[in-house]
MOPAC internal coordinates of N, CA, C and O (Angstrom, degrees):
PM7 1SCF
backbone

  N    0.0000 0     0.00 0     0.00 0    0    0    0
  C    1.4509 1     0.00 0     0.00 0    1    0    0
  C    1.5336 1   110.92 1     0.00 0    2    1    0
  O    1.2310 1   120.63 1   139.75 1    3    2    1
  N    1.3356 1   116.39 1   -40.25 1    3    2    1
  C    1.4619 1   120.21 1  -179.87 1    5    3    2
  C    1.5272 1   110.76 1   -63.42 1    6    5    3
  O    1.2310 1   120.34 1   143.01 1    7    6    5
  N    1.3415 1   116.95 1   -36.99 1    7    6    5
  C    1.4588 1   121.51 1  -179.84 1    9    7    6
  C    1.5245 1   110.18 1   -66.16 1   10    9    7
  O    1.2310 1   120.28 1   137.20 1   11   10    9
  N    1.3295 1   117.07 1   -42.80 1   11   10    9
  C    1.4643 1   120.88 1   178.67 1   13   11   10
  C    1.5227 1   110.34 1   -63.71 1   14   13   11
  O    1.2310 1   120.19 1   139.90 1   15   14   13
  N    1.3127 1   117.24 1   -40.10 1   15   14   13
  C    1.4572 1   121.11 1   178.65 1   17   15   14
  C    1.5243 1   110.60 1   -63.71 1   18   17   15
  O    1.2310 1   120.65 1   138.99 1   19   18   17
  N    1.3289 1   116.37 1   -41.01 1   19   18   17
  C    1.4686 1   120.17 1   179.31 1   21   19   18
  C    1.5123 1   111.25 1   -62.05 1   22   21   19
  O    1.2310 1   120.28 1   137.18 1   23   22   21
  N    1.3200 1   117.07 1   -42.82 1   23   22   21
  C    1.4625 1   120.71 1   179.23 1   25   23   22
  C    1.5222 1   109.76 1   -66.12 1   26   25   23
  O    1.2310 1   120.14 1   141.04 1   27   26   25
  N    1.3151 1   117.35 1   -38.96 1   27   26   25
  C    1.4572 1   121.00 1   177.56 1   29   27   26
  C    1.5286 1   110.48 1   -61.63 1   30   29   27
  O    1.2310 1   120.34 1   138.78 1   31   30   29
  N    1.3165 1   116.95 1   -41.22 1   31   30   29
  C    1.4640 1   120.99 1   177.94 1   33   31   30
  C    1.5264 1   109.88 1   -61.39 1   34   33   31
  O    1.2310 1   120.13 1   137.57 1   35   34   33
  N    1.3275 1   117.36 1   -42.43 1   35   34   33
  C    1.4627 1   120.95 1   178.78 1   37   35   34
  C    1.5209 1   109.95 1   -60.90 1   38   37   35
  O    1.2310 1   120.49 1   135.69 1   39   38   37
  N    1.3218 1   116.67 1   -44.31 1   39   38   37
  C    1.4664 1   120.85 1  -179.38 1   41   39   38
  C    1.5231 1   110.60 1   -61.38 1   42   41   39
  O    1.2310 1   120.28 1   133.31 1   43   42   41
  N    1.3122 1   117.08 1   -46.69 1   43   42   41
  C    1.4653 1   121.02 1  -179.37 1   45   43   42
  C    1.5242 1   110.59 1   -62.30 1   46   45   43
  O    1.2310 1   120.27 1   135.23 1   47   46   45
  N    1.3192 1   117.09 1   -44.77 1   47   46   45
  C    1.4630 1   119.99 1   179.20 1   49   47   46
  C    1.5257 1   111.48 1   -63.19 1   50   49   47
  O    1.2310 1   120.30 1   140.99 1   51   50   49
  N    1.3150 1   117.03 1   -39.01 1   51   50   49
  C    1.4618 1   119.71 1   177.50 1   53   51   50
  C    1.5135 1   111.40 1   -63.75 1   54   53   51
  O    1.2310 1   121.10 1   138.43 1   55   54   53
  N    1.3145 1   115.51 1   -41.57 1   55   54   53
  C    1.4643 1   118.47 1   179.97 1   57   55   54
  C    1.5146 1   111.30 1   -63.01 1   58   57   55
  O    1.2310 1   120.31 1   137.25 1   59   58   57
  N    1.3267 1   117.02 1   -42.75 1   59   58   57
  C    1.4601 1   119.40 1   179.72 1   61   59   58
  C    1.5231 1   112.26 1   -71.00 1   62   61   59
  O    1.2310 1   120.69 1   140.56 1   63   62   61
  N    1.3264 1   116.29 1   -39.44 1   63   62   61
  C    1.4589 1   119.63 1  -176.21 1   65   63   62
  C    1.5183 1   112.07 1   -77.55 1   66   65   63
  O    1.2310 1   120.38 1   126.96 1   67   66   65
  N    1.3145 1   116.88 1   -53.04 1   67   66   65
  C    1.4554 1   120.68 1  -175.93 1   69   67   66
  C    1.5229 1   112.59 1   -85.69 1   70   69   67
  O    1.2310 1   120.38 1   155.43 1   71   70   69
  N    1.3043 1   116.88 1   -24.57 1   71   70   69
  C    1.4594 1   120.11 1  -178.24 1   73   71   70
  C    1.5088 1   113.05 1   -61.60 1   74   73   71
  O    1.2310 1   120.05 1   152.23 1   75   74   73
  N    1.3094 1   117.50 1   -27.77 1   75   74   73
  C    1.4547 1   120.34 1   179.71 1   77   75   74
  C    1.5160 1   113.87 1   -90.09 1   78   77   75
  O    1.2310 1   120.25 1   173.26 1   79   78   77
  N    1.3200 1   117.12 1    -6.74 1   79   78   77
  C    1.4621 1   119.98 1  -179.92 1   81   79   78
  C    1.5156 1   110.02 1   -72.79 1   82   81   79
  O    1.2310 1   120.72 1   -38.88 1   83   82   81
  N    1.3036 1   116.22 1   141.12 1   83   82   81
  C    1.4549 1   120.54 1   179.47 1   85   83   82
  C    1.5187 1   109.68 1  -103.09 1   86   85   83
  O    1.2310 1   121.05 1   -46.06 1   87   86   85
  N    1.3277 1   115.60 1   133.94 1   87   86   85
  C    1.4547 1   121.58 1   177.53 1   89   87   86
  C    1.5211 1   108.49 1   -65.67 1   90   89   87
  O    1.2310 1   120.25 1   -37.80 1   91   90   89
  N    1.3144 1   117.13 1   142.20 1   91   90   89
  C    1.4536 1   120.10 1   177.87 1   93   91   90
  C    1.5281 1   109.05 1   -56.88 1   94   93   91
  O    1.2310 1   120.44 1   -44.97 1   95   94   93
  N    1.3226 1   116.76 1   135.03 1   95   94   93
  C    1.4507 1   121.46 1  -172.44 1   97   95   94
  C    1.5238 1   113.71 1   -69.60 1   98   97   95
  O    1.2310 1   119.20 1   166.56 1   99   98   97
  N    1.3230 1   119.13 1   -13.44 1   99   98   97
  C    1.4535 1   119.63 1   179.55 1  101   99   98
  C    1.5297 1   112.09 1   -73.30 1  102  101   99
  O    1.2310 1   119.60 1   167.88 1  103  102  101
  N    1.3416 1   118.36 1   -12.12 1  103  102  101
  C    1.4562 1   122.25 1   178.35 1  105  103  102
  C    1.5242 1   108.69 1   -97.89 1  106  105  103
  O    1.2310 1   120.80 1   -81.49 1  107  106  105
  N    1.3218 1   116.07 1    98.51 1  107  106  105
  C    1.4615 1   120.84 1  -172.05 1  109  107  106
  C    1.5177 1   113.44 1   -86.84 1  110  109  107
  O    1.2310 1   119.59 1   142.71 1  111  110  109
  N    1.3250 1   118.38 1   -37.29 1  111  110  109
  C    1.4611 1   120.29 1  -175.98 1  113  111  110
  C    1.5248 1   110.47 1   -96.32 1  114  113  111
  O    1.2310 1   121.42 1   -19.04 1  115  114  113
  N    1.3186 1   114.89 1   160.96 1  115  114  113
  C    1.4535 1   119.91 1   178.33 1  117  115  114
  C    1.5294 1   110.17 1   -62.05 1  118  117  115
  O    1.2310 1   120.17 1   142.09 1  119  118  117
  N    1.3057 1   117.29 1   -37.91 1  119  118  117
  C    1.4612 1   120.85 1   179.73 1  121  119  118
  C    1.5302 1   111.04 1   -62.28 1  122  121  119
  O    1.2310 1   120.56 1   138.12 1  123  122  121
  N    1.3384 1   116.53 1   -41.88 1  123  122  121
  C    1.4673 1   120.24 1   178.31 1  125  123  122
  C    1.5224 1   110.87 1   -65.49 1  126  125  123
  O    1.2310 1   120.54 1   141.61 1  127  126  125
  N    1.3187 1   116.57 1   -38.39 1  127  126  125
  C    1.4610 1   120.73 1   179.66 1  129  127  126
  C    1.5215 1   110.52 1   -66.79 1  130  129  127
  O    1.2310 1   120.18 1   138.16 1  131  130  129
  N    1.3278 1   117.26 1   -41.84 1  131  130  129
  C    1.4623 1   120.97 1   179.02 1  133  131  130
  C    1.5259 1   109.97 1   -64.62 1  134  133  131
  O    1.2310 1   119.99 1   137.91 1  135  134  133
  N    1.3217 1   117.62 1   -42.09 1  135  134  133
  C    1.4667 1   120.66 1   177.59 1  137  135  134
  C    1.5307 1   110.84 1   -61.15 1  138  137  135
  O    1.2310 1   120.26 1   139.68 1  139  138  137
  N    1.3353 1   117.11 1   -40.32 1  139  138  137
  C    1.4657 1   121.37 1   176.66 1  141  139  138
  C    1.5297 1   110.24 1   -59.65 1  142  141  139
  O    1.2310 1   120.75 1   134.06 1  143  142  141
  N    1.3321 1   116.18 1   -45.94 1  143  142  141
  C    1.4636 1   120.40 1  -179.51 1  145  143  142
  C    1.5261 1   111.28 1   -66.24 1  146  145  143
  O    1.2310 1   120.09 1   139.79 1  147  146  145
  N    1.3290 1   117.44 1   -40.21 1  147  146  145
  C    1.4634 1   120.66 1   178.82 1  149  147  146
  C    1.5248 1   111.06 1   -61.65 1  150  149  147
  O    1.2310 1   120.33 1   142.88 1  151  150  149
  N    1.3250 1   116.97 1   -37.12 1  151  150  149
  C    1.4734 1   120.53 1   178.92 1  153  151  150
  C    1.5266 1   111.04 1   -64.20 1  154  153  151
  O    1.2310 1   120.57 1   154.78 1  155  154  153
  N    1.3289 1   116.51 1   -25.22 1  155  154  153
  C    1.4665 1   121.60 1  -178.65 1  157  155  154
  C    1.5292 1   111.85 1  -108.03 1  158  157  155
  O    1.2310 1   120.67 1  -160.56 1  159  158  157
  N    1.3312 1   116.32 1    19.44 1  159  158  157
  C    1.4630 1   120.98 1  -177.84 1  161  159  158
  C    1.5213 1   112.60 1   -59.26 1  162  161  159
  O    1.2310 1   119.93 1   138.50 1  163  162  161
  N    1.3281 1   117.73 1   -41.50 1  163  162  161
  C    1.4700 1   119.53 1  -178.77 1  165  163  162
  C    1.5246 1   111.02 1   -64.50 1  166  165  163
  O    1.2310 1   120.22 1   142.90 1  167  166  165
  N    1.3305 1   117.18 1   -37.10 1  167  166  165
  C    1.4648 1   120.28 1   177.93 1  169  167  166
  C    1.5328 1   110.46 1   -67.51 1  170  169  167
  O    1.2310 1   120.52 1   139.05 1  171  170  169
  N    1.3165 1   116.61 1   -40.95 1  171  170  169
  C    1.4709 1   120.00 1   178.88 1  173  171  170
  C    1.5247 1   110.21 1   -66.71 1  174  173  171
  O    1.2310 1   120.62 1   142.41 1  175  174  173
  N    1.3313 1   116.42 1   -37.59 1  175  174  173
  C    1.4639 1   120.73 1   178.19 1  177  175  174
  C    1.5229 1   110.65 1   -62.08 1  178  177  175
  O    1.2310 1   120.28 1   132.26 1  179  178  177
  N    1.3092 1   117.06 1   -47.74 1  179  178  177
  C    1.4639 1   120.60 1   179.21 1  181  179  178
  C    1.5295 1   111.17 1   -63.21 1  182  181  179
  O    1.2310 1   120.51 1   144.34 1  183  182  181
  N    1.3233 1   116.64 1   -35.66 1  183  182  181
  C    1.4606 1   120.47 1   178.43 1  185  183  182
  C    1.5252 1   110.45 1   -64.24 1  186  185  183
  O    1.2310 1   120.12 1   134.40 1  187  186  185
  N    1.3288 1   117.38 1   -45.60 1  187  186  185
  C    1.4716 1   120.85 1   178.39 1  189  187  186
  C    1.5152 1   109.89 1   -62.32 1  190  189  187
  O    1.2310 1   119.97 1   135.07 1  191  190  189
  N    1.3285 1   117.66 1   -44.93 1  191  190  189
  C    1.4599 1   121.58 1  -178.91 1  193  191  190
  C    1.5275 1   112.39 1   -63.86 1  194  193  191
  O    1.2310 1   119.93 1   153.25 1  195  194  193
  N    1.3128 1   117.73 1   -26.75 1  195  194  193
  C    1.4645 1   120.61 1  -177.33 1  197  195  194
  C    1.5319 1   113.08 1   -68.59 1  198  197  195
  O    1.2310 1   120.01 1   164.85 1  199  198  197
  N    1.3192 1   117.59 1   -15.15 1  199  198  197
  C    1.4626 1   120.41 1  -178.43 1  201  199  198
  C    1.5124 1   114.02 1   -83.45 1  202  201  199
  O    1.2310 1   120.32 1   160.08 1  203  202  201
  N    1.3355 1   116.99 1   -19.92 1  203  202  201
  C    1.4552 1   118.75 1  -176.39 1  205  203  202
  C    1.5233 1   108.27 1  -156.11 1  206  205  203
  O    1.2310 1   120.30 1   -57.10 1  207  206  205
  N    1.3172 1   117.02 1   122.90 1  207  206  205
  C    1.4617 1   120.76 1  -176.58 1  209  207  206
  C    1.5239 1   112.93 1   -68.64 1  210  209  207
  O    1.2310 1   119.45 1   166.53 1  211  210  209
  N    1.3314 1   118.65 1   -13.47 1  211  210  209
  C    1.4672 1   120.33 1   177.60 1  213  211  210
  C    1.5305 1   112.19 1   -81.55 1  214  213  211
  O    1.2310 1   120.01 1   170.76 1  215  214  213
  N    1.3196 1   117.58 1    -9.24 1  215  214  213
  C    1.4660 1   120.35 1   178.22 1  217  215  214
  C    1.5252 1   108.19 1   -80.20 1  218  217  215
  O    1.2310 1   121.12 1   -66.45 1  219  218  217
  N    1.3245 1   115.45 1   113.55 1  219  218  217
  C    1.4586 1   121.32 1   179.99 1  221  219  218
  C    1.5266 1   112.05 1   -97.68 1  222  221  219
  O    1.2310 1   120.66 1   141.07 1  223  222  221
  N    1.3295 1   116.35 1   -38.93 1  223  222  221
  C    1.4626 1   120.46 1  -178.83 1  225  223  222
  C    1.5208 1   110.04 1  -132.42 1  226  225  223
  O    1.2310 1   121.21 1   -28.69 1  227  226  225
  N    1.3226 1   115.30 1   151.31 1  227  226  225
  C    1.4602 1   122.61 1   177.12 1  229  227  226
  C    1.5213 1   106.64 1  -130.69 1  230  229  227
  O    1.2310 1   120.49 1   -53.01 1  231  230  229
  N    1.3118 1   116.67 1   126.99 1  231  230  229
  C    1.4592 1   121.22 1   179.74 1  233  231  230
  C    1.5197 1   109.22 1  -121.25 1  234  233  231
  O    1.2310 1   120.47 1   -57.06 1  235  234  233
  N    1.3346 1   116.70 1   122.94 1  235  234  233
  C    1.4610 1   121.84 1   176.56 1  237  235  234
  C    1.5235 1   108.75 1   -93.51 1  238  237  235
  O    1.2310 1   120.19 1   -42.24 1  239  238  237
  N    1.3190 1   117.23 1   137.76 1  239  238  237
  C    1.4590 1   122.67 1   178.04 1  241  239  238
  C    1.5281 1   108.28 1   -98.32 1  242  241  239
  O    1.2310 1   120.58 1   -94.89 1  243  242  241
  N    1.3231 1   116.50 1    85.11 1  243  242  241
  C    1.4592 1   121.01 1  -175.81 1  245  243  242
  C    1.5262 1   111.98 1   -66.61 1  246  245  243
  O    1.2310 1   119.60 1   155.21 1  247  246  245
  N    1.3233 1   118.37 1   -24.79 1  247  246  245
  C    1.4619 1   121.03 1   178.96 1  249  247  246
  C    1.5246 1   112.36 1   -71.96 1  250  249  247
  O    1.2310 1   120.08 1   158.56 1  251  250  249
  N    1.3167 1   117.46 1   -21.44 1  251  250  249
  C    1.4581 1   121.34 1  -179.65 1  253  251  250
  C    1.5260 1   112.32 1   -95.38 1  254  253  251
  O    1.2310 1   119.95 1  -177.18 1  255  254  253
  N    1.3260 1   117.70 1     2.82 1  255  254  253
  C    1.4578 1   122.00 1  -179.13 1  257  255  254
  C    1.5240 1   109.75 1   -69.46 1  258  257  255
  O    1.2310 1   120.84 1   -46.87 1  259  258  257
  N    1.3350 1   116.00 1   133.13 1  259  258  257
  C    1.4623 1   119.92 1   178.06 1  261  259  258
  C    1.5209 1   110.28 1  -148.42 1  262  261  259
  O    1.2310 1   120.94 1    -1.07 1  263  262  261
  N    1.3177 1   115.82 1   178.93 1  263  262  261
  C    1.4587 1   120.96 1   178.65 1  265  263  262
  C    1.5202 1   109.24 1  -119.66 1  266  265  263
  O    1.2310 1   121.17 1   -20.88 1  267  266  265
  N    1.3231 1   115.37 1   159.12 1  267  266  265
  C    1.4559 1   120.99 1   178.03 1  269  267  266
  C    1.5097 1   111.15 1  -161.05 1  270  269  267
  O    1.2310 1   121.19 1   -17.42 1  271  270  269
  N    1.3050 1   115.33 1   162.58 1  271  270  269
  C    1.4601 1   121.94 1   178.38 1  273  271  270
  C    1.5263 1   107.57 1   -98.01 1  274  273  271
  O    1.2310 1   120.95 1   -45.53 1  275  274  273
  N    1.3347 1   115.79 1   134.47 1  275  274  273
  C    1.4596 1   120.39 1  -179.94 1  277  275  274
  C    1.5213 1   110.13 1  -122.48 1  278  277  275
  O    1.2310 1   121.19 1   -26.23 1  279  278  277
  N    1.2944 1   115.32 1   153.77 1  279  278  277
  C    1.4512 1   121.41 1   175.68 1  281  279  278
  C    1.5111 1   110.30 1  -105.94 1  282  281  279
  O    1.2310 1   120.91 1   -19.55 1  283  282  281
  N    1.3286 1   115.87 1   160.45 1  283  282  281
  C    1.4575 1   119.50 1   177.38 1  285  283  282
  C    1.5256 1   111.86 1  -137.23 1  286  285  283
  O    1.2310 1   120.86 1  -163.75 1  287  286  285
  N    1.3203 1   115.96 1    16.25 1  287  286  285
  C    1.4613 1   119.93 1   178.28 1  289  287  286
  C    1.5181 1   114.50 1    89.79 1  290  289  287
  O    1.2310 1   120.06 1   179.82 1  291  290  289
  N    1.3148 1   117.49 1    -0.18 1  291  290  289
  C    1.4568 1   120.86 1   178.65 1  293  291  290
  C    1.5281 1   109.17 1  -109.60 1  294  293  291
  O    1.2310 1   119.80 1   -21.34 1  295  294  293
  N    1.3353 1   117.99 1   158.66 1  295  294  293
  C    1.4645 1   119.74 1  -179.56 1  297  295  294
  C    1.5352 1   113.83 1   -58.75 1  298  297  295
  O    1.2310 1   119.78 1   144.38 1  299  298  297
  N    1.3204 1   118.02 1   -35.62 1  299  298  297
  C    1.4641 1   119.64 1  -179.05 1  301  299  298
  C    1.5197 1   112.84 1   -78.01 1  302  301  299
  O    1.2310 1   119.54 1   164.98 1  303  302  301
  N    1.3176 1   118.48 1   -15.02 1  303  302  301
  C    1.4596 1   121.81 1   178.10 1  305  303  302
  C    1.5079 1   112.92 1    79.45 1  306  305  303
  O    1.2310 1   121.61 1    -1.44 1  307  306  305
  N    1.3103 1   114.52 1   178.56 1  307  306  305
  C    1.4553 1   120.57 1  -176.87 1  309  307  306
  C    1.5087 1   114.27 1   -90.62 1  310  309  307
  O    1.2310 1   120.15 1   166.35 1  311  310  309
  N    1.3076 1   117.32 1   -13.65 1  311  310  309
  C    1.4583 1   120.45 1   178.21 1  313  311  310
  C    1.5133 1   112.95 1   100.40 1  314  313  311
  O    1.2310 1   121.65 1    18.42 1  315  314  313
  N    1.3133 1   114.45 1  -161.58 1  315  314  313
  C    1.4591 1   122.28 1  -177.97 1  317  315  314
  C    1.5235 1   108.88 1  -103.18 1  318  317  315
  O    1.2310 1   120.49 1   -43.25 1  319  318  317
  N    1.3289 1   116.67 1   136.75 1  319  318  317
  C    1.4627 1   121.42 1   177.81 1  321  319  318
  C    1.5167 1   109.22 1  -121.58 1  322  321  319
  O    1.2310 1   121.29 1   -26.91 1  323  322  321
  N    1.3070 1   115.13 1   153.09 1  323  322  321
  C    1.4575 1   121.54 1   170.06 1  325  323  322
  C    1.5227 1   105.90 1  -106.89 1  326  325  323
  O    1.2310 1   120.85 1   -51.63 1  327  326  325
  N    1.3426 1   115.98 1   128.37 1  327  326  325
  C    1.4623 1   121.55 1  -175.83 1  329  327  326
  C    1.5309 1   109.80 1  -104.47 1  330  329  327
  O    1.2310 1   121.68 1   -51.91 1  331  330  329
  N    1.3313 1   114.39 1   128.09 1  331  330  329
  C    1.4559 1   121.89 1   178.29 1  333  331  330
  C    1.5241 1   107.22 1  -121.02 1  334  333  331
  O    1.2310 1   120.39 1   -50.44 1  335  334  333
  N    1.3157 1   116.85 1   129.56 1  335  334  333
  C    1.4616 1   119.82 1   178.02 1  337  335  334
  C    1.5251 1   109.39 1  -120.70 1  338  337  335
  O    1.2310 1   121.50 1   -13.97 1  339  338  337
  N    1.3013 1   114.74 1   166.03 1  339  338  337
  C    1.4542 1   120.58 1   179.50 1  341  339  338
  C    1.5115 1   110.42 1  -175.01 1  342  341  339
  O    1.2310 1   120.85 1    10.27 1  343  342  341
  N    1.3223 1   115.97 1  -169.73 1  343  342  341
  C    1.4561 1   120.81 1   178.67 1  345  343  342
  C    1.5162 1   109.67 1  -148.08 1  346  345  343
  O    1.2310 1   121.14 1   -13.64 1  347  346  345
  N    1.3291 1   115.42 1   166.36 1  347  346  345
  C    1.4626 1   120.82 1  -177.29 1  349  347  346
  C    1.5224 1   110.46 1  -118.19 1  350  349  347
  O    1.2310 1   121.30 1   -24.83 1  351  350  349
  N    1.3256 1   115.13 1   155.17 1  351  350  349
  C    1.4604 1   124.05 1   175.93 1  353  351  350
  C    1.5305 1   113.17 1    53.67 1  354  353  351
  O    1.2310 1   120.85 1  -142.22 1  355  354  353
  N    1.3254 1   115.98 1    37.78 1  355  354  353
  C    1.4707 1   122.12 1   177.31 1  357  355  354
  C    1.5198 1   113.34 1    54.71 1  358  357  355
  O    1.2310 1   120.26 1  -151.54 1  359  358  357
  N    1.3132 1   117.12 1    28.46 1  359  358  357
  C    1.4626 1   121.92 1  -178.67 1  361  359  358
  C    1.5281 1   109.97 1  -126.10 1  362  361  359
  O    1.2310 1   119.67 1   -74.92 1  363  362  361
  N    1.3405 1   118.24 1   105.08 1  363  362  361
  C    1.4642 1   121.10 1  -179.60 1  365  363  362
  C    1.5270 1   114.08 1   -59.45 1  366  365  363
  O    1.2310 1   119.70 1   164.32 1  367  366  365
  N    1.3284 1   118.19 1   -15.68 1  367  366  365
  C    1.4626 1   121.08 1   177.10 1  369  367  366
  C    1.5280 1   112.32 1   -74.03 1  370  369  367
  O    1.2310 1   120.24 1   164.10 1  371  370  369
  N    1.3322 1   117.14 1   -15.90 1  371  370  369
  C    1.4575 1   121.82 1   178.71 1  373  371  370
  C    1.5252 1   108.68 1  -112.26 1  374  373  371
  O    1.2310 1   121.38 1  -106.20 1  375  374  373
  N    1.3156 1   114.97 1    73.80 1  375  374  373
  C    1.4460 1   120.51 1  -175.48 1  377  375  374
  C    1.5074 1   113.21 1   -98.89 1  378  377  375
  O    1.2310 1   121.74 1   -10.30 1  379  378  377
  N    1.3166 1   114.27 1   169.70 1  379  378  377
  C    1.4580 1   121.01 1   174.34 1  381  379  378
  C    1.5098 1   108.88 1  -142.02 1  382  381  379
  O    1.2310 1   121.17 1   -11.75 1  383  382  381
  N    1.2988 1   115.36 1   168.25 1  383  382  381
  C    1.4439 1   123.01 1  -174.06 1  385  383  382
  C    1.5169 1   107.95 1  -145.60 1  386  385  383
  O    1.2310 1   120.40 1   -51.49 1  387  386  385
  N    1.3302 1   116.84 1   128.51 1  387  386  385
  C    1.4593 1   121.08 1   179.29 1  389  387  386
  C    1.5159 1   108.59 1  -122.40 1  390  389  387
  O    1.2310 1   120.03 1   -46.82 1  391  390  389
  N    1.3137 1   117.54 1   133.18 1  391  390  389
  C    1.4667 1   122.02 1   174.79 1  393  391  390
  C    1.5138 1   108.35 1  -117.04 1  394  393  391
  O    1.2310 1   120.68 1   -62.47 1  395  394  393
  N    1.3291 1   116.30 1   117.53 1  395  394  393
  C    1.4648 1   122.20 1  -178.45 1  397  395  394
  C    1.5203 1   109.52 1  -109.26 1  398  397  395
  O    1.2310 1   120.65 1   -48.55 1  399  398  397
  N    1.3061 1   116.36 1   131.45 1  399  398  397
  C    1.4666 1   121.11 1   178.10 1  401  399  398
  C    1.5206 1   107.83 1   -64.70 1  402  401  399
  O    1.2310 1   120.56 1   -53.77 1  403  402  401
  N    1.3313 1   116.53 1   126.23 1  403  402  401
  C    1.4573 1   119.58 1  -176.76 1  405  403  402
  C    1.5311 1   112.30 1  -116.82 1  406  405  403
  O    1.2310 1   119.83 1  -166.43 1  407  406  405
  N    1.3160 1   117.93 1    13.57 1  407  406  405
  C    1.4643 1   119.49 1   179.27 1  409  407  406
  C    1.5074 1   110.62 1  -108.40 1  410  409  407
  O    1.2310 1   120.10 1   180.00 1  411  410  409

């Protein structure tokens, strides 16, 4: 139970920390945005691992990456996000989800 809670904490922190980051505007298409993220995969991996010393491996599921429109309670909305998911320690039961603002 403690391990599941730790992974949940990592997921929540990632959502708050990375969820507010805006993708560089020079990457217009989803493919360009995914390539940008892949180039920084090692940095994102180290960032995820920094939240919990029991995290040995981080695997991103690039095939499941997609975009979506989100709201934030305002008339203009929250914009478009690119969603990246993955899991830690080679266990799909311990997954995470990151939504990055792409507009």
